[in-house]
C-alpha positions as CSV (number, residue, x, y, z in Angstrom):
1,X,0.0,0.0,0.0
2,X,1.3,3.5,-0.8
3,X,1.7,6.5,1.4
4,X,-1.5,8.2,0.2
5,X,-3.5,5.1,1.0
6,X,-1.8,4.7,4.4
7,X,-2.5,8.3,5.2
8,X,-6.2,7.9,4.3
9,X,-6.6,4.7,6.3
10,X,-4.7,6.1,9.4
11,X,-6.7,9.4,9.3
12,X,-10.0,7.5,9.1
13,X,-8.9,5.2,12.0
14,X,-7.9,8.1,14.2
15,X,-11.1,10.0,13.4
16,X,-13.1,6.9,14.4
17,X,-11.0,6.3,17.6
18,X,-11.5,9.9,18.7
19,X,-15.1,10.2,17.6
20,X,-14.4,13.2,15.3
21,X,-15.7,14.1,11.9
22,X,-13.7,15.2,8.8
23,X,-15.1,18.7,9.4
24,X,-13.8,18.9,13.0
25,X,-10.5,17.4,11.9
26,X,-10.2,20.1,9.3
27,X,-11.1,22.8,11.7
28,X,-8.5,21.7,14.2
29,X,-5.8,21.5,11.6
30,X,-6.6,24.8,9.8
31,X,-7.2,23.2,6.4
32,X,-10.3,23.3,4.3
33,X,-12.8,20.5,4.5
34,X,-12.2,19.8,0.8
35,X,-8.5,19.3,1.4
36,X,-9.3,17.0,4.4
37,X,-11.6,15.0,2.1
38,X,-8.7,14.7,-0.4
39,X,-6.5,13.3,2.4
40,X,-9.1,10.9,3.7
41,X,-9.8,9.8,0.2
42,X,-6.2,8.9,-0.7
43,X,-5.8,11.8,-3.1
44,X,-2.7,14.0,-3.5
45,X,-1.9,16.5,-0.8
46,X,1.2,18.6,-0.4
47,X,3.9,17.8,2.2
48,X,3.0,21.1,3.9
49,X,-0.6,20.0,4.2
50,X,0.6,16.6,5.7
51,X,2.7,18.5,8.2
52,X,-0.3,20.8,9.1
53,X,-2.6,17.8,9.6
54,X,0.0,16.0,11.7
55,X,0.6,19.1,13.9
56,X,-3.1,19.8,14.2
57,X,-4.0,16.3,15.4
58,X,-0.8,15.7,17.4
59,X,0.5,12.7,15.4
60,X,3.9,12.6,13.8
61,X,3.7,12.9,10.0
62,X,5.7,9.7,9.6
63,X,3.2,7.8,11.6
64,X,0.3,9.1,9.5
65,X,1.9,7.6,6.3
66,X,3.2,4.4,7.9
67,X,1.6,1.1,7.2
68,X,0.1,-0.3,10.3
69,X,0.4,-4.1,10.9
70,X,-3.2,-5.1,11.1
71,X,-2.5,-8.7,12.0
72,X,-2.6,-7.6,15.7
């Protein structure tokens, strides 16, 4: 799986775990809801946007794009 897909999966998982919506995530990170939708959908975002999301949600950018071992 690529970095964009990992980012999308990790963002969705964190939103679910924290009971937050894309809109509240976008608000907390200072990016538009359409940009957040792009990130959550696995579309292209800039590295600056990745950094902004990571800072806004308190997760290191490298963790957001890392593949998580789902085998538990």
